[in-house]
C-alpha positions as CSV (number, residue, x, y, z in Angstrom):
1,Q,0.0,0.0,0.0
2,E,1.2,3.5,-0.8
3,K,2.7,5.4,2.1
4,P,3.5,9.1,1.6
5,V,6.6,10.3,3.3
6,E,6.6,13.6,5.2
7,S,9.6,15.8,5.9
8,G,10.5,19.3,6.9
9,G,9.5,19.4,10.5
10,G,11.7,20.7,13.3
11,L,12.1,23.2,16.1
12,V,11.4,26.9,15.3
13,Q,10.9,30.0,17.2
14,A,7.5,31.7,17.3
15,G,7.1,33.9,14.2
16,G,9.3,31.6,12.1
17,S,8.4,29.5,9.1
18,L,8.6,25.9,8.0
19,R,7.7,24.1,4.8
20,L,6.6,20.5,5.2
21,S,6.8,18.2,2.3
22,C,4.8,15.1,1.5
23,A,6.3,12.8,-1.1
24,A,4.0,10.4,-2.9
25,S,5.3,7.2,-4.4
26,R,3.9,8.1,-7.9
27,S,2.2,10.8,-9.8
28,I,-0.2,12.9,-7.8
29,F,-2.3,13.6,-10.9
30,T,-4.6,10.7,-9.8
31,V,-5.0,12.1,-6.3
32,N,-8.5,13.5,-5.8
33,S,-8.2,14.4,-2.1
34,M,-5.3,15.4,0.0
35,G,-4.7,17.1,3.3
36,W,-2.5,17.9,6.3
37,Y,-3.5,16.9,9.8
38,R,-2.1,17.8,13.1
39,Q,-2.1,15.7,16.3
40,T,-1.0,16.6,19.8
41,P,-0.7,14.2,22.8
42,G,-4.1,13.1,24.0
43,T,-6.0,14.5,21.1
44,Q,-7.4,13.3,17.8
45,R,-5.9,14.3,14.5
46,E,-7.4,17.5,13.2
47,L,-7.5,18.8,9.7
48,V,-5.2,21.8,9.2
49,A,-5.6,22.2,5.5
50,G,-6.8,20.1,2.6
51,G,-9.8,18.8,0.8
52,D,-11.2,17.2,-2.4
53,G,-11.3,20.0,-4.8
54,R,-12.2,22.8,-2.5
55,T,-9.4,23.4,0.0
56,R,-10.5,23.8,3.6
57,V,-8.3,25.6,6.1
58,Q,-8.6,25.5,9.8
59,L,-9.6,29.0,11.1
60,S,-6.6,29.1,13.4
61,V,-4.1,28.9,10.5
62,M,-6.0,30.8,7.9
63,G,-3.7,33.3,6.2
64,R,-0.6,31.7,7.7
65,F,-0.6,28.2,6.2
66,H,-0.9,27.4,2.5
67,I,-1.1,24.0,0.8
68,S,0.4,23.6,-2.6
69,T,1.6,20.8,-5.0
70,D,4.5,20.2,-7.3
71,D,3.2,17.7,-9.8
72,G,6.6,17.0,-11.4
73,A,8.0,16.1,-8.0
74,N,4.9,14.2,-6.8
75,T,5.0,16.3,-3.7
76,I,2.4,18.1,-1.6
77,Y,3.6,21.0,0.5
78,L,2.4,22.8,3.6
79,Q,4.0,26.3,3.9
80,M,3.6,27.5,7.5
81,N,4.3,31.1,8.3
82,D,4.2,33.1,11.5
83,L,4.3,30.0,13.5
84,R,2.9,30.0,17.1
85,P,3.4,27.6,20.0
86,A,-0.2,26.4,19.5
87,D,0.9,25.0,16.1
88,T,3.1,22.5,17.8
89,G,2.3,18.9,17.0
90,V,2.9,15.9,14.7
91,Y,1.8,16.8,11.2
92,Y,0.6,14.0,8.9
93,C,0.0,14.0,5.2
94,T,-2.9,12.0,3.8
95,L,-4.1,11.4,0.3
96,R,-6.7,9.4,-1.6
97,R,-6.6,8.4,-5.3
98,Y,-9.4,8.2,-7.8
99,G,-11.1,4.9,-7.5
100,R,-10.1,4.4,-3.9
101,T,-12.3,4.8,-0.9
102,S,-9.6,4.9,1.7
103,Y,-6.9,7.4,2.5
104,T,-3.2,6.6,3.0
105,W,-1.2,8.2,5.7
106,G,2.4,9.1,6.2
107,Q,4.4,8.5,9.4
108,G,4.2,12.1,10.5
109,T,6.8,14.9,11.1
110,Q,7.2,16.7,14.4
111,V,6.8,20.5,14.5
112,T,7.7,22.3,17.7
113,V,7.3,26.0,18.0
114,S,9.0,27.7,21.0
115,S,7.8,30.9,22.5
């Protein structure tokens, strides 16, 4: 089963930026839904940005986080600007391809924002 690979997490000070990458194993032209989720200890994963045609963005990150794709590199990005301590968590990439009903998930990448 396909398993996307996230990278780009790390430790950053409040106000800084990070760009997360999600590398798919093959062309993302056949992806009809994608997203970035965040999880903190003791909580469920929550959608940060993503969707299936119409991108939804969590209110707390609106205007600061942007999702984009590089079709040639089979990669989905999450650009995160003006980071805040509340953005800390493990970020997961997920995608679903045409003809599939289930999503595949990456292993996650840790983002820690210090105040």
